[in-house]
Backbone as XML, in Angstrom:
<?xml version="1.0"?>
<chain id="A" units="angstrom">
  <residue number="1" name="MET">
    <atom name="N" x="95.809" y="98.738" z="99.330"/>
    <atom name="CA" x="96.594" y="98.614" z="99.910"/>
    <atom name="C" x="95.818" y="98.651" z="101.184"/>
  </residue>
  <residue number="2" name="ALA">
    <atom name="N" x="97.268" y="97.072" z="101.670"/>
    <atom name="CA" x="96.194" y="96.142" z="103.078"/>
    <atom name="C" x="97.151" y="97.231" z="103.906"/>
  </residue>
  <residue number="3" name="SER">
    <atom name="N" x="97.051" y="96.947" z="104.978"/>
    <atom name="CA" x="97.714" y="97.214" z="106.531"/>
    <atom name="C" x="98.902" y="96.046" z="106.625"/>
  </residue>
  <residue number="4" name="ILE">
    <atom name="N" x="99.712" y="96.528" z="107.316"/>
    <atom name="CA" x="100.575" y="95.544" z="108.127"/>
    <atom name="C" x="99.930" y="94.114" z="109.058"/>
  </residue>
  <residue number="5" name="ASN">
    <atom name="N" x="98.986" y="94.083" z="109.313"/>
    <atom name="CA" x="98.089" y="93.129" z="109.815"/>
    <atom name="C" x="97.428" y="92.475" z="109.189"/>
  </residue>
  <residue number="6" name="ASP">
    <atom name="N" x="96.539" y="93.222" z="107.763"/>
    <atom name="CA" x="96.084" y="92.658" z="107.291"/>
    <atom name="C" x="96.808" y="91.940" z="106.503"/>
  </residue>
  <residue number="7" name="SER">
    <atom name="N" x="97.837" y="92.154" z="106.148"/>
    <atom name="CA" x="98.696" y="91.447" z="104.819"/>
    <atom name="C" x="99.200" y="90.018" z="105.907"/>
  </residue>
  <residue number="8" name="LEU">
    <atom name="N" x="99.891" y="90.108" z="107.226"/>
    <atom name="CA" x="99.896" y="89.163" z="107.469"/>
    <atom name="C" x="98.786" y="88.156" z="107.640"/>
  </residue>
  <residue number="9" name="LYS">
    <atom name="N" x="97.351" y="88.636" z="108.317"/>
    <atom name="CA" x="96.478" y="87.956" z="107.998"/>
    <atom name="C" x="96.433" y="86.550" z="106.597"/>
  </residue>
  <residue number="10" name="SER">
    <atom name="N" x="96.533" y="88.081" z="106.121"/>
    <atom name="CA" x="96.582" y="87.513" z="104.731"/>
    <atom name="C" x="96.923" y="85.967" z="104.467"/>
  </residue>
  <residue number="11" name="ILE">
    <atom name="N" x="98.736" y="86.162" z="105.041"/>
    <atom name="CA" x="99.614" y="85.076" z="104.518"/>
    <atom name="C" x="99.347" y="84.277" z="105.561"/>
  </residue>
  <residue number="12" name="MET">
    <atom name="N" x="99.233" y="84.138" z="106.577"/>
    <atom name="CA" x="97.804" y="83.387" z="107.735"/>
    <atom name="C" x="97.467" y="82.127" z="107.145"/>
  </residue>
  <residue number="13" name="ALA">
    <atom name="N" x="96.098" y="82.910" z="106.062"/>
    <atom name="CA" x="95.254" y="82.564" z="105.349"/>
    <atom name="C" x="96.164" y="81.366" z="104.462"/>
  </residue>
  <residue number="14" name="ILE">
    <atom name="N" x="97.455" y="80.811" z="103.815"/>
    <atom name="CA" x="98.010" y="80.209" z="103.576"/>
    <atom name="C" x="97.762" y="78.251" z="104.031"/>
  </residue>
  <residue number="15" name="ASP">
    <atom name="N" x="97.484" y="77.901" z="103.578"/>
    <atom name="CA" x="97.729" y="76.135" z="103.922"/>
    <atom name="C" x="99.187" y="76.122" z="104.076"/>
  </residue>
  <residue number="16" name="GLY">
    <atom name="N" x="99.316" y="75.723" z="105.803"/>
    <atom name="CA" x="100.543" y="75.308" z="106.163"/>
    <atom name="C" x="101.385" y="76.468" z="106.745"/>
  </residue>
  <residue number="17" name="ALA">
    <atom name="N" x="100.520" y="77.324" z="106.984"/>
    <atom name="CA" x="100.993" y="78.514" z="107.510"/>
    <atom name="C" x="101.035" y="78.272" z="108.898"/>
  </residue>
  <residue number="18" name="LEU">
    <atom name="N" x="102.559" y="78.629" z="109.537"/>
    <atom name="CA" x="102.462" y="78.425" z="110.474"/>
    <atom name="C" x="102.756" y="79.870" z="111.682"/>
  </residue>
  <residue number="19" name="CYS">
    <atom name="N" x="103.577" y="80.304" z="111.027"/>
    <atom name="CA" x="103.438" y="82.111" z="111.834"/>
    <atom name="C" x="104.219" y="82.326" z="110.507"/>
  </residue>
  <residue number="20" name="CYS">
    <atom name="N" x="104.703" y="84.132" z="110.640"/>
    <atom name="CA" x="105.053" y="85.076" z="109.598"/>
    <atom name="C" x="105.269" y="86.221" z="110.282"/>
  </residue>
  <residue number="21" name="ALA">
    <atom name="N" x="105.974" y="87.290" z="109.978"/>
    <atom name="CA" x="106.605" y="88.371" z="110.126"/>
    <atom name="C" x="106.568" y="89.371" z="109.398"/>
  </residue>
  <residue number="22" name="LEU">
    <atom name="N" x="106.772" y="90.389" z="109.299"/>
    <atom name="CA" x="107.169" y="91.652" z="108.474"/>
    <atom name="C" x="108.267" y="92.519" z="109.306"/>
  </residue>
  <residue number="23" name="VAL">
    <atom name="N" x="109.573" y="92.006" z="108.481"/>
    <atom name="CA" x="110.320" y="92.686" z="109.658"/>
    <atom name="C" x="111.487" y="93.737" z="108.543"/>
  </residue>
  <residue number="24" name="ASP">
    <atom name="N" x="112.141" y="94.197" z="109.595"/>
    <atom name="CA" x="113.375" y="95.361" z="109.111"/>
    <atom name="C" x="114.789" y="94.978" z="109.234"/>
  </residue>
  <residue number="25" name="SER">
    <atom name="N" x="114.815" y="94.811" z="107.679"/>
    <atom name="CA" x="116.218" y="94.183" z="107.833"/>
    <atom name="C" x="117.358" y="95.569" z="108.198"/>
  </residue>
  <residue number="26" name="ASN">
    <atom name="N" x="117.334" y="96.894" z="108.572"/>
    <atom name="CA" x="118.207" y="97.558" z="108.862"/>
    <atom name="C" x="118.373" y="97.381" z="110.171"/>
  </residue>
  <residue number="27" name="SER">
    <atom name="N" x="117.694" y="97.498" z="111.193"/>
    <atom name="CA" x="117.433" y="96.977" z="112.438"/>
    <atom name="C" x="117.349" y="95.621" z="112.753"/>
  </residue>
  <residue number="28" name="GLY">
    <atom name="N" x="116.394" y="94.841" z="111.995"/>
    <atom name="CA" x="116.281" y="93.558" z="112.676"/>
    <atom name="C" x="115.311" y="93.250" z="113.129"/>
  </residue>
  <residue number="29" name="MET">
    <atom name="N" x="114.312" y="94.342" z="113.637"/>
    <atom name="CA" x="113.550" y="94.496" z="114.102"/>
    <atom name="C" x="112.260" y="94.328" z="113.612"/>
  </residue>
  <residue number="30" name="LEU">
    <atom name="N" x="111.112" y="93.489" z="114.277"/>
    <atom name="CA" x="109.337" y="93.687" z="113.692"/>
    <atom name="C" x="108.512" y="94.368" z="113.758"/>
  </residue>
  <residue number="31" name="LEU">
    <atom name="N" x="108.159" y="94.648" z="112.780"/>
    <atom name="CA" x="107.212" y="95.382" z="112.829"/>
    <atom name="C" x="106.135" y="94.613" z="113.197"/>
  </residue>
  <residue number="32" name="GLY">
    <atom name="N" x="105.852" y="93.798" z="112.844"/>
    <atom name="CA" x="104.709" y="93.000" z="113.290"/>
    <atom name="C" x="104.509" y="91.600" z="112.692"/>
  </residue>
  <residue number="33" name="HIS">
    <atom name="N" x="103.846" y="90.600" z="113.794"/>
    <atom name="CA" x="103.889" y="89.261" z="113.410"/>
    <atom name="C" x="102.313" y="88.764" z="113.503"/>
  </residue>
  <residue number="34" name="ALA">
    <atom name="N" x="102.598" y="86.559" z="113.004"/>
    <atom name="CA" x="100.950" y="86.275" z="113.310"/>
    <atom name="C" x="101.757" y="85.291" z="113.420"/>
  </residue>
  <residue number="35" name="GLY">
    <atom name="N" x="100.988" y="84.488" z="113.997"/>
    <atom name="CA" x="101.226" y="82.810" z="113.968"/>
    <atom name="C" x="101.842" y="82.504" z="115.420"/>
  </residue>
  <residue number="36" name="ALA">
    <atom name="N" x="101.871" y="81.402" z="115.453"/>
    <atom name="CA" x="102.792" y="80.734" z="116.678"/>
    <atom name="C" x="103.913" y="79.746" z="116.672"/>
  </residue>
  <residue number="37" name="GLY">
    <atom name="N" x="104.958" y="79.386" z="117.610"/>
    <atom name="CA" x="105.733" y="78.456" z="118.059"/>
    <atom name="C" x="107.052" y="78.819" z="117.388"/>
  </residue>
  <residue number="38" name="ILE">
    <atom name="N" x="107.535" y="79.842" z="116.805"/>
    <atom name="CA" x="108.764" y="80.314" z="116.583"/>
    <atom name="C" x="108.802" y="81.791" z="117.478"/>
  </residue>
  <residue number="39" name="ASP">
    <atom name="N" x="110.300" y="81.783" z="118.106"/>
    <atom name="CA" x="110.420" y="83.375" z="119.110"/>
    <atom name="C" x="110.671" y="84.098" z="117.796"/>
  </residue>
  <residue number="40" name="MET">
    <atom name="N" x="110.071" y="84.677" z="117.133"/>
    <atom name="CA" x="109.922" y="85.753" z="116.014"/>
    <atom name="C" x="110.539" y="86.636" z="116.276"/>
  </residue>
  <residue number="41" name="GLU">
    <atom name="N" x="110.999" y="87.087" z="117.528"/>
    <atom name="CA" x="112.130" y="88.067" z="117.580"/>
    <atom name="C" x="113.373" y="88.142" z="117.486"/>
  </residue>
  <residue number="42" name="LEU">
    <atom name="N" x="113.736" y="86.451" z="117.531"/>
    <atom name="CA" x="114.874" y="86.049" z="116.936"/>
    <atom name="C" x="114.964" y="85.393" z="115.954"/>
  </residue>
  <residue number="43" name="ALA">
    <atom name="N" x="113.751" y="84.923" z="115.358"/>
    <atom name="CA" x="114.061" y="84.811" z="113.702"/>
    <atom name="C" x="113.962" y="86.061" z="113.192"/>
  </residue>
  <residue number="44" name="ALA">
    <atom name="N" x="113.798" y="87.116" z="113.419"/>
    <atom name="CA" x="113.817" y="88.080" z="112.809"/>
    <atom name="C" x="115.270" y="88.531" z="112.450"/>
  </residue>
  <residue number="45" name="ALA">
    <atom name="N" x="115.751" y="88.753" z="113.954"/>
    <atom name="CA" x="117.749" y="89.005" z="113.806"/>
    <atom name="C" x="118.364" y="87.977" z="113.561"/>
  </residue>
  <residue number="46" name="GLY">
    <atom name="N" x="117.897" y="86.781" z="113.069"/>
    <atom name="CA" x="118.545" y="86.536" z="112.539"/>
    <atom name="C" x="118.628" y="86.051" z="111.145"/>
  </residue>
  <residue number="47" name="ASN">
    <atom name="N" x="117.681" y="86.397" z="110.560"/>
    <atom name="CA" x="116.667" y="86.247" z="109.328"/>
    <atom name="C" x="117.388" y="87.751" z="108.558"/>
  </residue>
  <residue number="48" name="THR">
    <atom name="N" x="117.396" y="88.511" z="109.278"/>
    <atom name="CA" x="117.941" y="89.977" z="108.774"/>
    <atom name="C" x="119.681" y="89.739" z="108.118"/>
  </residue>
  <residue number="49" name="GLU">
    <atom name="N" x="120.467" y="89.151" z="108.904"/>
    <atom name="CA" x="121.319" y="88.374" z="108.936"/>
    <atom name="C" x="121.593" y="87.203" z="107.507"/>
  </residue>
  <residue number="50" name="VAL">
    <atom name="N" x="120.350" y="86.744" z="107.534"/>
    <atom name="CA" x="120.618" y="85.687" z="105.753"/>
    <atom name="C" x="120.710" y="86.921" z="104.863"/>
  </residue>
  <residue number="51" name="VAL">
    <atom name="N" x="119.463" y="87.804" z="105.141"/>
    <atom name="CA" x="119.040" y="88.688" z="103.559"/>
    <atom name="C" x="120.671" y="89.351" z="103.750"/>
  </residue>
  <residue number="52" name="ARG">
    <atom name="N" x="121.631" y="90.462" z="105.046"/>
    <atom name="CA" x="122.934" y="90.746" z="104.894"/>
    <atom name="C" x="123.803" y="90.381" z="103.690"/>
  </residue>
  <residue number="53" name="ALA">
    <atom name="N" x="123.940" y="89.130" z="104.440"/>
    <atom name="CA" x="125.022" y="87.843" z="103.915"/>
    <atom name="C" x="124.501" y="87.895" z="101.823"/>
  </residue>
  <residue number="54" name="LYS">
    <atom name="N" x="123.210" y="87.265" z="102.051"/>
    <atom name="CA" x="123.167" y="87.173" z="100.747"/>
    <atom name="C" x="123.056" y="88.941" z="99.725"/>
  </residue>
  <residue number="55" name="MET">
    <atom name="N" x="122.879" y="90.159" z="100.313"/>
    <atom name="CA" x="123.463" y="91.096" z="99.430"/>
    <atom name="C" x="124.828" y="91.485" z="99.364"/>
  </residue>
  <residue number="56" name="ARG">
    <atom name="N" x="125.658" y="90.767" z="100.230"/>
    <atom name="CA" x="126.553" y="91.206" z="100.483"/>
    <atom name="C" x="127.824" y="90.112" z="99.563"/>
  </residue>
  <residue number="57" name="THR">
    <atom name="N" x="127.160" y="89.208" z="99.653"/>
    <atom name="CA" x="127.931" y="87.729" z="99.051"/>
    <atom name="C" x="127.332" y="88.830" z="96.923"/>
  </residue>
  <residue number="58" name="MET">
    <atom name="N" x="126.324" y="89.260" z="96.619"/>
    <atom name="CA" x="125.582" y="89.712" z="95.463"/>
    <atom name="C" x="126.231" y="90.893" z="95.551"/>
  </residue>
  <residue number="59" name="GLU">
    <atom name="N" x="126.770" y="91.692" z="95.670"/>
    <atom name="CA" x="127.615" y="92.494" z="95.649"/>
    <atom name="C" x="129.077" y="92.314" z="94.878"/>
  </residue>
  <residue number="60" name="SER">
    <atom name="N" x="129.709" y="90.792" z="95.871"/>
    <atom name="CA" x="131.218" y="91.347" z="95.991"/>
    <atom name="C" x="131.135" y="90.466" z="94.083"/>
  </residue>
  <residue number="61" name="LEU">
    <atom name="N" x="129.922" y="89.638" z="94.108"/>
    <atom name="CA" x="130.026" y="88.850" z="92.976"/>
    <atom name="C" x="129.905" y="89.782" z="91.634"/>
  </residue>
  <residue number="62" name="ASN">
    <atom name="N" x="129.260" y="90.882" z="91.986"/>
    <atom name="CA" x="128.706" y="92.052" z="90.842"/>
    <atom name="C" x="127.817" y="91.508" z="90.214"/>
  </residue>
  <residue number="63" name="LEU">
    <atom name="N" x="126.714" y="91.426" z="90.863"/>
    <atom name="CA" x="125.221" y="90.841" z="90.401"/>
    <atom name="C" x="124.646" y="91.799" z="90.434"/>
  </residue>
  <residue number="64" name="ARG">
    <atom name="N" x="124.391" y="92.445" z="89.780"/>
    <atom name="CA" x="123.077" y="93.477" z="89.454"/>
    <atom name="C" x="122.029" y="93.007" z="89.208"/>
  </residue>
  <residue number="65" name="ASP">
    <atom name="N" x="121.095" y="92.700" z="90.112"/>
    <atom name="CA" x="120.346" y="91.607" z="90.922"/>
    <atom name="C" x="119.323" y="92.220" z="91.445"/>
  </residue>
  <residue number="66" name="SER">
    <atom name="N" x="117.912" y="91.728" z="92.170"/>
    <atom name="CA" x="117.427" y="91.778" z="93.559"/>
    <atom name="C" x="116.850" y="90.006" z="93.917"/>
  </residue>
  <residue number="67" name="ILE">
    <atom name="N" x="116.970" y="90.160" z="95.131"/>
    <atom name="CA" x="116.371" y="88.916" z="95.517"/>
    <atom name="C" x="114.675" y="88.880" z="95.518"/>
  </residue>
  <residue number="68" name="ASP">
    <atom name="N" x="114.377" y="88.016" z="94.238"/>
    <atom name="CA" x="112.921" y="87.550" z="94.337"/>
    <atom name="C" x="112.482" y="86.914" z="95.917"/>
  </residue>
  <residue number="69" name="ASP">
    <atom name="N" x="112.712" y="85.934" z="96.266"/>
    <atom name="CA" x="112.687" y="85.018" z="97.643"/>
    <atom name="C" x="113.880" y="84.032" z="98.106"/>
  </residue>
  <residue number="70" name="ILE">
    <atom name="N" x="114.166" y="83.873" z="99.478"/>
    <atom name="CA" x="115.148" y="83.251" z="99.960"/>
    <atom name="C" x="114.350" y="82.178" z="100.302"/>
  </residue>
  <residue number="71" name="LEU">
    <atom name="N" x="114.523" y="81.150" z="99.993"/>
    <atom name="CA" x="113.882" y="79.830" z="100.449"/>
    <atom name="C" x="114.722" y="78.943" z="101.494"/>
  </residue>
  <residue number="72" name="ILE">
    <atom name="N" x="114.710" y="78.680" z="102.598"/>
    <atom name="CA" x="115.050" y="78.070" z="103.316"/>
    <atom name="C" x="114.280" y="76.591" z="103.679"/>
  </residue>
  <residue number="73" name="THR">
    <atom name="N" x="114.563" y="75.283" z="103.308"/>
    <atom name="CA" x="113.526" y="74.110" z="103.514"/>
    <atom name="C" x="114.705" y="73.207" z="104.855"/>
  </residue>
  <residue number="74" name="LEU">
    <atom name="N" x="113.953" y="72.912" z="105.457"/>
    <atom name="CA" x="113.899" y="72.393" z="106.879"/>
    <atom name="C" x="113.641" y="70.594" z="106.526"/>
  </residue>
  <residue number="75" name="GLY">
    <atom name="N" x="113.732" y="70.091" z="107.295"/>
    <atom name="CA" x="113.301" y="68.714" z="107.599"/>
    <atom name="C" x="111.467" y="68.620" z="107.190"/>
  </residue>
  <residue number="76" name="LYS">
    <atom name="N" x="110.976" y="69.476" z="108.601"/>
    <atom name="CA" x="109.830" y="69.592" z="108.202"/>
    <atom name="C" x="109.262" y="71.048" z="107.994"/>
  </residue>
  <residue number="77" name="GLN">
    <atom name="N" x="109.445" y="71.858" z="107.704"/>
    <atom name="CA" x="109.396" y="73.029" z="107.265"/>
    <atom name="C" x="110.091" y="73.600" z="106.501"/>
  </residue>
  <residue number="78" name="TYR">
    <atom name="N" x="109.289" y="74.390" z="105.599"/>
    <atom name="CA" x="109.841" y="75.788" z="104.607"/>
    <atom name="C" x="110.103" y="77.166" z="105.407"/>
  </residue>
  <residue number="79" name="HIS">
    <atom name="N" x="110.137" y="78.041" z="104.949"/>
    <atom name="CA" x="111.116" y="79.218" z="105.055"/>
    <atom name="C" x="111.064" y="79.793" z="104.409"/>
  </residue>
  <residue number="80" name="ILE">
    <atom name="N" x="110.276" y="80.911" z="104.211"/>
    <atom name="CA" x="110.516" y="82.245" z="102.583"/>
    <atom name="C" x="110.893" y="83.187" z="103.342"/>
  </residue>
  <residue number="81" name="ILE">
    <atom name="N" x="111.944" y="83.940" z="102.768"/>
    <atom name="CA" x="111.985" y="84.820" z="103.062"/>
    <atom name="C" x="111.784" y="85.955" z="101.529"/>
  </residue>
  <residue number="82" name="ARG">
    <atom name="N" x="110.825" y="86.952" z="102.115"/>
    <atom name="CA" x="110.287" y="87.576" z="100.546"/>
    <atom name="C" x="111.006" y="88.943" z="101.007"/>
  </residue>
  <residue number="83" name="PRO">
    <atom name="N" x="111.871" y="89.805" z="100.509"/>
    <atom name="CA" x="112.016" y="91.617" z="100.172"/>
    <atom name="C" x="111.226" y="92.022" z="99.770"/>
  </residue>
  <residue number="84" name="SER">
    <atom name="N" x="111.002" y="93.166" z="100.351"/>
    <atom name="CA" x="109.298" y="94.172" z="99.616"/>
    <atom name="C" x="110.333" y="94.619" z="98.125"/>
  </residue>
  <residue number="85" name="ILE">
    <atom name="N" x="109.671" y="95.269" z="97.413"/>
    <atom name="CA" x="110.058" y="95.763" z="96.593"/>
    <atom name="C" x="110.243" y="96.982" z="96.233"/>
  </residue>
  <residue number="86" name="SER">
    <atom name="N" x="108.573" y="96.738" z="97.328"/>
    <atom name="CA" x="108.142" y="99.039" z="97.047"/>
    <atom name="C" x="108.348" y="99.417" z="98.448"/>
  </residue>
  <residue number="87" name="HIS">
    <atom name="N" x="108.745" y="98.790" z="99.404"/>
    <atom name="CA" x="109.786" y="99.039" z="100.601"/>
    <atom name="C" x="111.133" y="99.181" z="100.846"/>
  </residue>
  <residue number="88" name="ALA">
    <atom name="N" x="111.817" y="99.264" z="100.610"/>
    <atom name="CA" x="113.247" y="98.822" z="100.668"/>
    <atom name="C" x="113.542" y="98.609" z="102.248"/>
  </residue>
  <residue number="89" name="GLY">
    <atom name="N" x="114.417" y="97.357" z="102.048"/>
    <atom name="CA" x="114.828" y="97.466" z="103.970"/>
    <atom name="C" x="114.163" y="96.429" z="104.395"/>
  </residue>
  <residue number="90" name="LEU">
    <atom name="N" x="112.976" y="95.955" z="104.102"/>
    <atom name="CA" x="111.990" y="95.068" z="104.719"/>
    <atom name="C" x="111.767" y="93.838" z="104.220"/>
  </residue>
  <residue number="91" name="PHE">
    <atom name="N" x="111.087" y="92.574" z="104.676"/>
    <atom name="CA" x="111.191" y="91.662" z="103.913"/>
    <atom name="C" x="110.013" y="91.230" z="105.232"/>
  </residue>
  <residue number="92" name="PHE">
    <atom name="N" x="109.223" y="90.175" z="104.244"/>
    <atom name="CA" x="108.969" y="89.303" z="104.933"/>
    <atom name="C" x="109.179" y="87.925" z="105.580"/>
  </residue>
  <residue number="93" name="TYR">
    <atom name="N" x="108.704" y="87.407" z="106.178"/>
    <atom name="CA" x="109.440" y="85.482" z="106.967"/>
    <atom name="C" x="108.682" y="84.914" z="107.407"/>
  </residue>
  <residue number="94" name="VAL">
    <atom name="N" x="107.744" y="83.836" z="106.674"/>
    <atom name="CA" x="106.992" y="82.800" z="106.441"/>
    <atom name="C" x="107.280" y="81.774" z="106.687"/>
  </residue>
  <residue number="95" name="VAL">
    <atom name="N" x="106.901" y="80.718" z="107.780"/>
    <atom name="CA" x="106.373" y="79.400" z="108.314"/>
    <atom name="C" x="105.719" y="78.435" z="107.978"/>
  </residue>
  <residue number="96" name="LEU">
    <atom name="N" x="106.269" y="77.854" z="106.877"/>
    <atom name="CA" x="105.214" y="76.923" z="106.747"/>
    <atom name="C" x="105.402" y="75.199" z="106.829"/>
  </residue>
  <residue number="97" name="ASP">
    <atom name="N" x="104.406" y="74.774" z="107.493"/>
    <atom name="CA" x="104.184" y="73.377" z="107.498"/>
    <atom name="C" x="104.280" y="72.709" z="106.397"/>
  </residue>
  <residue number="98" name="LYS">
    <atom name="N" x="105.911" y="72.012" z="106.053"/>
    <atom name="CA" x="106.033" y="71.342" z="105.043"/>
    <atom name="C" x="105.000" y="70.187" z="104.647"/>
  </residue>
  <residue number="99" name="ALA">
    <atom name="N" x="104.458" y="69.334" z="105.327"/>
    <atom name="CA" x="103.377" y="68.383" z="105.156"/>
    <atom name="C" x="102.043" y="69.045" z="104.392"/>
  </residue>
  <residue number="100" name="ARG">
    <atom name="N" x="101.822" y="70.211" z="105.033"/>
    <atom name="CA" x="100.737" y="70.826" z="104.858"/>
    <atom name="C" x="100.762" y="71.803" z="103.529"/>
  </residue>
  <residue number="101" name="ALA">
    <atom name="N" x="101.619" y="72.276" z="103.316"/>
    <atom name="CA" x="101.561" y="73.262" z="102.174"/>
    <atom name="C" x="102.160" y="73.109" z="101.063"/>
  </residue>
  <residue number="102" name="ASN">
    <atom name="N" x="102.096" y="73.899" z="99.908"/>
    <atom name="CA" x="102.316" y="73.771" z="98.902"/>
    <atom name="C" x="103.016" y="75.136" z="98.050"/>
  </residue>
  <residue number="103" name="LEU">
    <atom name="N" x="104.178" y="74.180" z="97.962"/>
    <atom name="CA" x="105.175" y="75.777" z="97.910"/>
    <atom name="C" x="105.127" y="76.980" z="97.437"/>
  </residue>
  <residue number="104" name="ALA">
    <atom name="N" x="104.640" y="76.142" z="95.919"/>
    <atom name="CA" x="104.436" y="76.920" z="94.783"/>
    <atom name="C" x="103.261" y="77.665" z="94.752"/>
  </residue>
  <residue number="105" name="LEU">
    <atom name="N" x="102.064" y="77.667" z="95.627"/>
    <atom name="CA" x="101.230" y="78.017" z="95.689"/>
    <atom name="C" x="101.518" y="79.570" z="96.964"/>
  </residue>
  <residue number="106" name="ALA">
    <atom name="N" x="102.451" y="79.108" z="97.934"/>
    <atom name="CA" x="102.453" y="79.751" z="99.339"/>
    <atom name="C" x="103.155" y="80.860" z="98.974"/>
  </residue>
  <residue number="107" name="ARG">
    <atom name="N" x="104.498" y="80.329" z="97.754"/>
    <atom name="CA" x="105.318" y="81.699" z="97.422"/>
    <atom name="C" x="104.466" y="82.750" z="96.522"/>
  </residue>
  <residue number="108" name="ARG">
    <atom name="N" x="103.771" y="82.502" z="95.329"/>
    <atom name="CA" x="102.568" y="83.256" z="94.713"/>
    <atom name="C" x="102.016" y="84.172" z="96.038"/>
  </residue>
  <residue number="109" name="LYS">
    <atom name="N" x="101.457" y="83.627" z="97.079"/>
    <atom name="CA" x="101.016" y="84.099" z="97.394"/>
    <atom name="C" x="101.940" y="85.267" z="98.618"/>
  </residue>
  <residue number="110" name="VAL">
    <atom name="N" x="102.674" y="85.281" z="99.082"/>
    <atom name="CA" x="103.679" y="85.656" z="99.503"/>
    <atom name="C" x="104.032" y="86.864" z="98.523"/>
  </residue>
  <residue number="111" name="GLN">
    <atom name="N" x="104.443" y="86.898" z="97.511"/>
    <atom name="CA" x="104.381" y="87.885" z="96.552"/>
    <atom name="C" x="103.531" y="88.777" z="96.435"/>
  </residue>
  <residue number="112" name="GLU">
    <atom name="N" x="101.940" y="88.395" z="96.739"/>
    <atom name="CA" x="100.877" y="89.158" z="96.137"/>
    <atom name="C" x="101.156" y="89.567" z="97.362"/>
  </residue>
  <residue number="113" name="VAL">
    <atom name="N" x="100.900" y="89.414" z="98.419"/>
    <atom name="CA" x="100.935" y="90.306" z="99.651"/>
    <atom name="C" x="101.470" y="91.598" z="99.847"/>
  </residue>
  <residue number="114" name="GLU">
    <atom name="N" x="102.856" y="91.031" z="99.590"/>
    <atom name="CA" x="104.324" y="91.831" z="99.857"/>
    <atom name="C" x="103.862" y="92.963" z="98.730"/>
  </residue>
  <residue number="115" name="SER">
    <atom name="N" x="103.414" y="92.852" z="97.525"/>
    <atom name="CA" x="103.121" y="93.768" z="96.325"/>
    <atom name="C" x="101.499" y="94.996" z="96.897"/>
  </residue>
  <residue number="116" name="GLY">
    <atom name="N" x="101.067" y="94.215" z="97.783"/>
    <atom name="CA" x="99.808" y="94.986" z="98.468"/>
    <atom name="C" x="99.962" y="95.619" z="99.628"/>
  </residue>
  <residue number="117" name="VAL">
    <atom name="N" x="101.573" y="95.548" z="99.891"/>
    <atom name="CA" x="101.230" y="96.076" z="102.070"/>
    <atom name="C" x="101.363" y="97.885" z="101.645"/>
  </residue>
  <residue number="118" name="LYS">
    <atom name="N" x="100.573" y="97.884" z="102.578"/>
    <atom name="CA" x="100.658" y="99.821" z="102.791"/>
    <atom name="C" x="101.346" y="100.060" z="104.336"/>
  </residue>
  <residue number="119" name="LEU">
    <atom name="N" x="102.470" y="100.619" z="104.376"/>
    <atom name="CA" x="103.388" y="100.911" z="105.456"/>
    <atom name="C" x="102.745" y="102.297" z="106.271"/>
  </residue>
</chain>
């Protein structure tokens, strides 16, 4: 099991990674972050609302399932939100440069890191 900082460092090793964070979706607070280019406190709070909205929608639709990840595709970036399976209420948030990143490999790496994080 890796520490939060080790986990974030592993995510930053992904080709095209610009920044990443581990966020508490109950409070919207950062537990750790790495990289630069985005106000991660603001991003953590905003993406907490994205996760909450999706959870409410799933509940309204009576979908008895879990979120693997949420992908937001911008013109120049990919944003990945990956809820933690082993630590309910936490999610990883990753920003990738679309021109340099391989989305499939990045999603796989974030999944690998998420399953091994130690709190």
